C-alpha positions as a Python dict, from the first residue, in 0.01 Angstrom:
ca = {
    (1, 'X'): (0, 0, 0),
    (2, 'X'): (319, -94, -184),
    (3, 'X'): (511, -420, -153),
    (4, 'X'): (825, -240, -33),
    (5, 'X'): (637, -128, 278),
    (6, 'X'): (546, -478, 397),
    (7, 'X'): (807, -715, 252),
    (8, 'X'): (1084, -868, 458),
    (9, 'X'): (1426, -750, 347),
    (10, 'X'): (1587, -1048, 518),
    (11, 'X'): (1638, -1288, 228),
    (12, 'X'): (1798, -1626, 297),
    (13, 'X'): (1969, -1786, -1),
    (14, 'X'): (2088, -2126, -118),
    (15, 'X'): (2269, -2199, -441),
    (16, 'X'): (2154, -2455, -694),
    (17, 'X'): (2441, -2676, -573),
    (18, 'X'): (2324, -2673, -211),
    (19, 'X'): (2122, -2971, -95),
    (20, 'X'): (1767, -2998, 28),
    (21, 'X'): (1917, -3065, 373),
    (22, 'X'): (2106, -2733, 358),
    (23, 'X'): (1789, -2545, 260),
    (24, 'X'): (1590, -2709, 540),
    (25, 'X'): (1865, -2629, 794),
    (26, 'X'): (1852, -2261, 696),
    (27, 'X'): (1473, -2257, 709),
    (28, 'X'): (1488, -2403, 1060),
    (29, 'X'): (1770, -2174, 1179),
    (30, 'X'): (1595, -1859, 1060),
    (31, 'X'): (1240, -1977, 1136),
    (32, 'X'): (1125, -1911, 778),
    (33, 'X'): (912, -2100, 528),
    (34, 'X'): (1129, -2063, 219),
    (35, 'X'): (1477, -1995, 85),
    (36, 'X'): (1561, -1827, -241),
    (37, 'X'): (1764, -2041, -482),
    (38, 'X'): (2030, -1858, -683),
    (39, 'X'): (2269, -1964, -958),
    (40, 'X'): (2649, -1940, -939),
    (41, 'X'): (2646, -1566, -1009),
    (42, 'X'): (2365, -1486, -767),
    (43, 'X'): (2074, -1461, -1009),
    (44, 'X'): (1746, -1586, -861),
    (45, 'X'): (1632, -1907, -1030),
    (46, 'X'): (1376, -2048, -789),
    (47, 'X'): (1243, -2071, -441),
    (48, 'X'): (1244, -2376, -212),
    (49, 'X'): (953, -2393, 31),
    (50, 'X'): (807, -2609, 304),
    (51, 'X'): (571, -2750, 42),
    (52, 'X'): (869, -2855, -169),
    (53, 'X'): (1015, -3035, 131),
    (54, 'X'): (691, -3225, 192),
    (55, 'X'): (677, -3325, -175),
    (56, 'X'): (1041, -3440, -175),
    (57, 'X'): (991, -3652, 138),
    (58, 'X'): (668, -3801, 2),
    (59, 'X'): (845, -3893, -322),
    (60, 'X'): (1140, -4049, -138),
    (61, 'X'): (1392, -3794, -265),
    (62, 'X'): (1711, -3787, -59),
    (63, 'X'): (1773, -3478, 151),
    (64, 'X'): (2124, -3481, 4),
    (65, 'X'): (1987, -3405, -343),
    (66, 'X'): (2110, -3073, -486),
    (67, 'X'): (1836, -2815, -532),
    (68, 'X'): (1919, -2797, -904),
    (69, 'X'): (1786, -3155, -942),
    (70, 'X'): (1436, -3059, -833),
    (71, 'X'): (1187, -2986, -1105),
    (72, 'X'): (1236, -2622, -1201),
    (73, 'X'): (939, -2393, -1180),
    (74, 'X'): (881, -2050, -1315),
    (75, 'X'): (1000, -1787, -1072),
    (76, 'X'): (709, -1553, -1010),
    (77, 'X'): (827, -1209, -896),
    (78, 'X'): (688, -900, -729),
    (79, 'X'): (827, -549, -750),
    (80, 'X'): (888, -293, -473),
    (81, 'X'): (647, -31, -612),
    (82, 'X'): (378, -286, -699),
    (83, 'X'): (65, -283, -488),
    (84, 'X'): (33, -553, -224),
    (85, 'X'): (-305, -634, -377),
    (86, 'X'): (-145, -711, -718),
    (87, 'X'): (130, -921, -557),
    (88, 'X'): (-132, -1114, -357),
    (89, 'X'): (-326, -1178, -679),
    (90, 'X'): (-10, -1331, -834),
    (91, 'X'): (36, -1549, -527),
    (92, 'X'): (-323, -1674, -544),
    (93, 'X'): (-308, -1728, -921),
    (94, 'X'): (10, -1936, -896),
    (95, 'X'): (-77, -2107, -566),
    (96, 'X'): (235, -1980, -389),
    (97, 'X'): (287, -1841, -40),
    (98, 'X'): (621, -1662, -87),
    (99, 'X'): (726, -1431, -368),
    (100, 'X'): (1067, -1268, -420),
    (101, 'X'): (1066, -892, -463),
    (102, 'X'): (1308, -782, -735),
    (103, 'X'): (1452, -456, -854),
    (104, 'X'): (1622, -512, -1187),
    (105, 'X'): (1773, -859, -1147),
    (106, 'X'): (1850, -806, -777),
    (107, 'X'): (1632, -955, -505),
    (108, 'X'): (1555, -690, -245),
    (109, 'X'): (1306, -882, -32),
    (110, 'X'): (1050, -1157, 12),
    (111, 'X'): (676, -1111, 50),
    (112, 'X'): (483, -1385, 227),
    (113, 'X'): (111, -1439, 195),
    (114, 'X'): (94, -1368, 569),
    (115, 'X'): (260, -1028, 522),
    (116, 'X'): (27, -946, 233),
    (117, 'X'): (-286, -1052, 419),
    (118, 'X'): (-183, -866, 733),
    (119, 'X'): (-129, -541, 538),
    (120, 'X'): (-456, -574, 347),
    (121, 'X'): (-643, -640, 671),
    (122, 'X'): (-477, -334, 827),
    (123, 'X'): (-607, -121, 539),
    (124, 'X'): (-957, -239, 627),
    (125, 'X'): (-899, -166, 995),
    (126, 'X'): (-923, -534, 1082),
    (127, 'X'): (-562, -574, 1196),
    (128, 'X'): (-357, -340, 1418),
}
């Protein structure tokens, strides 16, 4: 099964200038676990997750801190025609639960570990 068949095409964005508070508000409003962080021209530069929020709170970082001030991390990507199995391997290898799906330099979706697991279980007949 390919990533494009199970990814969510609803991608919620924040810019590097947006604050942690803004990212958290969007995550709450859309009931999602991450927001994609883009630069001023819309290129994906990172992803802010629930784990990042927990870390920021634990370290006493203000919620008014711009996302660009957080430690940058390599943006791991998946591709629409890539197998879900390969994308899930990347997620396990990098200890991440959300991975942007890109075509060229354009983000076309987000794959969550839940989506990947659900589709792999369906292939085995263990999930409807």
